[in-house]
C-alpha positions as CSV (number, residue, x, y, z in Angstrom):
1,M,0.0,0.0,0.0
2,H,1.4,3.4,-1.0
3,A,1.7,6.1,1.6
4,A,-1.4,8.4,1.4
5,L,-0.3,12.0,1.7
6,Q,-2.4,14.4,3.5
7,N,-3.7,17.4,1.6
8,R,-1.5,20.5,1.7
9,P,-2.2,22.3,5.0
10,A,-3.8,25.7,4.9
11,D,-0.6,27.3,6.1
12,G,1.2,26.3,2.9
13,T,3.5,23.7,4.5
14,E,4.3,20.5,2.7
15,P,2.0,17.4,2.7
16,T,3.1,14.7,5.1
17,A,2.3,11.0,5.7
18,W,3.5,7.9,7.6
19,L,4.8,4.7,6.1
20,A,5.2,1.4,8.0
21,M,8.3,-0.7,7.5
22,A,8.3,-4.5,7.6
23,D,9.3,-4.5,11.3
24,G,6.5,-2.2,12.2
25,Q,8.7,1.0,12.4
26,Q,6.8,4.0,11.2
27,L,8.7,6.6,9.1
28,F,7.6,10.2,8.6
29,L,7.3,11.3,4.9
30,R,7.4,14.8,3.7
31,D,6.5,15.8,0.1
32,W,7.0,18.9,-2.1
33,P,4.7,17.9,-5.0
34,L,4.6,19.5,-8.4
35,A,1.8,19.2,-11.0
36,C,3.0,17.9,-14.4
37,A,6.6,17.5,-13.1
38,R,9.3,16.3,-15.5
39,G,10.8,14.0,-12.9
40,A,11.0,13.3,-9.2
41,V,13.7,13.1,-6.5
42,L,13.8,11.2,-3.2
43,L,16.0,12.9,-0.6
44,V,17.9,11.0,2.2
45,H,19.1,13.2,5.0
46,G,22.2,12.9,7.2
47,L,23.0,12.0,10.8
48,G,21.1,13.8,13.5
49,E,19.0,15.9,11.2
50,H,15.7,15.4,9.3
51,S,13.9,15.9,6.0
52,G,12.4,19.3,7.0
53,R,15.9,20.9,6.7
54,Y,15.7,20.4,2.9
55,Q,12.8,22.7,2.2
56,R,15.0,25.2,0.3
57,L,16.6,22.5,-1.8
58,A,13.2,21.0,-2.6
59,A,12.0,24.4,-3.7
60,W,15.0,24.6,-6.1
61,F,14.1,21.2,-7.5
62,N,10.4,22.3,-7.9
63,R,11.5,25.3,-9.8
64,H,13.5,23.0,-12.1
65,G,10.5,20.7,-12.8
66,Y,11.0,18.0,-10.2
67,A,8.6,16.7,-7.5
68,V,10.4,15.9,-4.3
69,R,9.9,13.5,-1.4
70,G,12.0,13.3,1.8
71,Y,11.6,11.1,4.9
72,D,12.9,11.1,8.4
73,Q,15.1,8.0,8.9
74,R,14.3,5.9,12.0
75,G,15.4,7.5,15.2
76,H,15.5,10.9,13.4
77,G,13.2,13.9,13.2
78,R,9.5,13.0,13.6
79,S,10.1,9.2,13.1
80,P,10.0,7.3,16.4
81,G,12.8,5.1,17.7
82,R,15.9,5.5,19.8
83,R,17.7,8.6,18.7
84,G,20.7,7.5,16.5
85,G,19.8,3.8,17.1
86,L,19.1,0.8,14.9
87,R,17.5,-2.6,15.6
88,H,19.5,-4.3,13.0
89,G,22.7,-3.3,11.1
90,D,20.9,-3.0,7.8
91,D,17.8,-1.1,9.0
92,L,18.6,2.1,7.1
93,L,19.1,0.2,3.8
94,E,15.9,-1.7,4.2
95,D,14.0,1.5,5.1
96,L,15.4,3.3,2.0
97,A,14.4,0.4,-0.3
98,T,10.8,0.4,1.2
99,V,10.4,4.2,0.9
100,Y,11.8,4.3,-2.6
101,L,9.6,1.5,-3.9
102,D,6.6,3.1,-2.3
103,Y,7.4,6.4,-4.0
104,V,7.9,4.5,-7.3
105,G,4.4,3.0,-7.0
106,G,2.8,6.5,-7.2
107,L,4.9,7.8,-10.2
108,P,5.0,7.1,-13.9
109,Q,8.8,6.8,-13.8
110,P,11.3,6.1,-11.0
111,P,12.7,9.0,-9.1
112,L,16.3,10.1,-8.9
113,L,17.9,9.5,-5.5
114,L,19.8,12.2,-3.6
115,G,21.7,11.4,-0.3
116,H,23.6,13.8,1.9
117,S,26.3,12.8,4.4
118,M,25.1,9.6,6.1
119,G,22.2,9.7,3.7
120,G,24.6,9.6,0.8
121,L,26.3,6.6,2.3
122,V,22.9,4.9,2.8
123,A,21.9,5.8,-0.8
124,V,25.1,4.5,-2.5
125,R,25.2,1.3,-0.4
126,A,21.6,0.5,-1.3
127,V,22.4,1.0,-5.0
128,L,25.6,-1.0,-5.0
129,D,23.7,-3.8,-3.1
130,G,21.0,-3.8,-5.8
131,R,18.2,-3.1,-3.3
132,I,17.0,-0.3,-5.6
133,E,17.7,0.9,-9.1
134,P,17.1,4.6,-9.5
135,P,17.8,6.2,-12.9
136,A,20.5,8.4,-11.4
137,L,22.2,9.0,-8.1
138,L,23.3,12.3,-6.5
139,L,25.7,12.3,-3.6
140,S,26.4,15.4,-1.4
141,S,29.4,15.1,1.0
142,P,28.7,11.3,1.5
143,A,30.1,9.8,4.7
144,L,32.3,7.3,2.9
145,R,35.2,7.9,5.4
146,T,35.0,9.6,8.8
147,R,37.6,11.4,10.8
148,E,37.6,8.8,13.6
149,S,40.8,7.0,14.5
150,P,41.3,3.3,13.8
151,R,41.1,2.8,17.6
152,M,37.6,4.3,17.7
153,I,36.5,2.4,14.7
154,A,37.6,-0.9,16.4
155,L,35.9,0.2,19.7
156,A,32.6,0.8,17.8
157,R,32.8,-2.7,16.3
158,L,33.3,-4.2,19.8
159,L,30.5,-2.1,21.4
160,A,28.2,-3.0,18.5
161,R,28.4,-6.6,19.7
162,V,28.2,-6.0,23.5
163,A,26.3,-2.7,23.9
164,P,24.7,-1.9,20.5
165,N,22.2,0.6,21.8
166,L,24.5,2.6,24.2
167,P,23.7,6.3,23.7
168,L,26.7,8.3,22.8
169,R,27.2,11.9,21.7
170,N,27.9,12.0,17.9
171,G,30.4,14.8,18.3
172,L,29.4,16.8,15.2
173,D,30.9,20.3,15.1
174,F,28.0,22.6,14.2
175,D,30.3,25.3,13.1
176,Q,31.7,23.1,10.4
177,L,28.3,22.7,8.7
178,S,28.3,25.9,6.7
179,H,29.9,29.3,6.5
180,D,26.4,30.7,6.8
181,S,25.9,31.6,10.4
182,K,22.1,31.5,10.2
183,V,22.3,27.9,9.1
184,V,24.4,27.1,12.1
185,V,22.1,29.0,14.5
186,D,19.0,27.4,13.1
187,Y,20.6,23.9,13.4
188,R,21.4,24.5,17.0
189,R,17.9,25.7,17.8
190,D,16.1,23.0,15.7
191,P,13.9,20.9,18.1
192,L,13.9,18.0,15.7
193,R,17.6,17.5,15.3
194,H,19.6,15.4,17.8
195,G,23.2,14.8,18.9
196,W,23.2,11.0,19.5
197,I,24.6,7.9,17.9
198,T,24.8,4.3,19.1
199,P,27.6,1.8,18.5
200,R,25.5,-0.2,16.1
201,L,24.9,2.9,13.9
202,A,28.5,4.0,14.1
203,D,29.7,0.5,13.2
204,F,27.3,0.5,10.2
205,I,28.7,3.9,9.0
206,F,32.3,2.7,9.3
207,R,31.7,-0.7,7.6
208,A,29.5,0.6,4.9
209,G,31.8,3.5,4.0
210,A,34.8,1.2,3.5
211,A,32.6,-1.3,1.6
212,C,31.3,1.4,-0.8
213,I,34.9,2.5,-1.7
214,A,35.9,-1.2,-2.2
215,D,32.8,-1.7,-4.5
216,A,32.9,1.6,-6.4
217,A,34.0,-0.1,-9.6
218,R,30.5,-1.8,-9.6
219,L,28.8,1.6,-10.0
220,A,26.3,1.1,-12.9
221,L,24.2,4.2,-13.1
222,P,24.9,7.9,-13.7
223,T,26.1,9.5,-10.5
224,L,27.0,13.0,-9.5
225,L,29.4,13.2,-6.5
226,L,29.6,16.7,-4.9
227,V,32.6,17.0,-2.5
228,A,33.4,19.7,0.0
229,D,37.2,19.8,0.2
230,G,36.9,22.0,3.3
231,D,34.7,19.4,5.0
232,G,35.3,19.1,8.8
233,I,32.4,16.6,9.4
234,V,33.4,13.8,7.0
235,D,36.8,13.1,5.5
236,P,36.7,14.1,1.8
237,S,39.5,11.6,1.1
238,G,36.8,8.9,1.1
239,S,35.0,10.6,-1.8
240,R,38.3,11.0,-3.6
241,E,39.1,7.3,-3.3
242,F,35.6,6.4,-4.3
243,A,36.0,8.5,-7.4
244,R,39.3,6.9,-8.3
245,Q,37.9,3.4,-7.9
246,A,34.7,4.3,-9.9
247,A,36.6,6.1,-12.8
248,S,36.7,2.9,-14.9
249,T,32.8,2.7,-15.0
250,G,32.4,6.0,-16.9
251,Q,29.3,6.6,-14.8
252,L,30.7,9.1,-12.2
253,T,30.9,12.9,-12.5
254,T,32.7,14.5,-9.6
255,R,32.8,18.1,-8.6
256,F,35.1,19.4,-5.8
257,F,34.5,22.7,-3.9
258,S,37.8,23.6,-2.3
259,L,36.6,26.3,0.2
260,L,33.1,25.0,1.1
261,Y,32.0,23.2,4.2
262,H,29.9,20.1,4.7
263,E,26.4,21.2,3.8
264,L,27.0,22.3,0.2
265,F,23.4,23.1,-0.4
266,N,23.3,25.4,2.7
267,E,26.5,27.4,2.0
268,N,26.9,31.1,1.7
269,E,26.7,32.7,-1.7
270,P,28.4,32.5,-4.1
271,G,29.3,29.0,-3.0
272,R,25.8,27.6,-2.9
273,G,25.0,29.1,-6.3
274,Q,28.1,27.4,-7.7
275,V,27.0,24.0,-6.3
276,L,23.5,24.4,-7.7
277,M,24.8,25.4,-11.1
278,Q,26.8,22.2,-11.2
279,L,23.8,20.2,-10.1
280,G,21.6,21.9,-12.7
281,D,24.1,21.3,-15.5
282,W,24.4,17.6,-14.6
283,L,20.7,17.2,-14.5
284,G,20.4,18.9,-17.9
285,R,22.8,16.3,-19.4
286,Q,20.8,13.4,-18.2
287,D,18.1,11.9,-20.5
288,A,15.1,14.1,-20.0
289,P,12.1,12.0,-18.8
290,G,8.6,12.6,-20.1
291,P,6.2,14.8,-18.1
292,Y,4.7,13.4,-14.9
293,R,0.9,13.5,-14.7
């Protein structure tokens, strides 16, 4: 059964709905619909945040002819569950596949897939595993390699076995999100964001990032990789290595932004405009789908 979106509220906010996963977990969906759209995009957010932070990006996609859906990953935003926690190591991958296939069921053509940070990791891992087959993939500062030490990575692996749901601070440096001070202040004040991670989720991020780099040569669909070389949240060397490994596929377009921080779509101008220009150019070079009805 496809998620039934509520009518657009009178205050002009986006329609929302709930979708049940196979294990009973409910996920919160948020749509930015567009009549007669030329395509659609599914957004996957990063660690500690939620789909509501993508309103401005969704509006950009709407202006360029795309309908947009986002969802709050389990333990994030309005979706219930332990903050930063998982029941099983592949929960986020299963969730993405369920949400994506539900969205496909309501569209004439499959949507593009866009993942940011941890969401980028989830997106590319789900694609490489063959769980979903979007027509194209967009990755923004994907968490393919973190800045944690080998010792911390090993500790997370141990704790994932003995104390998988132990609540830990995720340690994200808010000031490294964007050069735009308003973005940072809004993030700090956002009641829906959280600062937690559990060993099971940390272990998933570490393992999946390394596996994506190792499997990059299997990339089989057009992919745009946007990398912030000034990223203080994730290590951009992971994206560089992924790009090197995927070069032989001919599927990957990579764009580096040397002075920008982690949230490329939330940067100060002219940086944000440069990122969106590259995104628009890449979208324009993909095969244009027919109109959505």
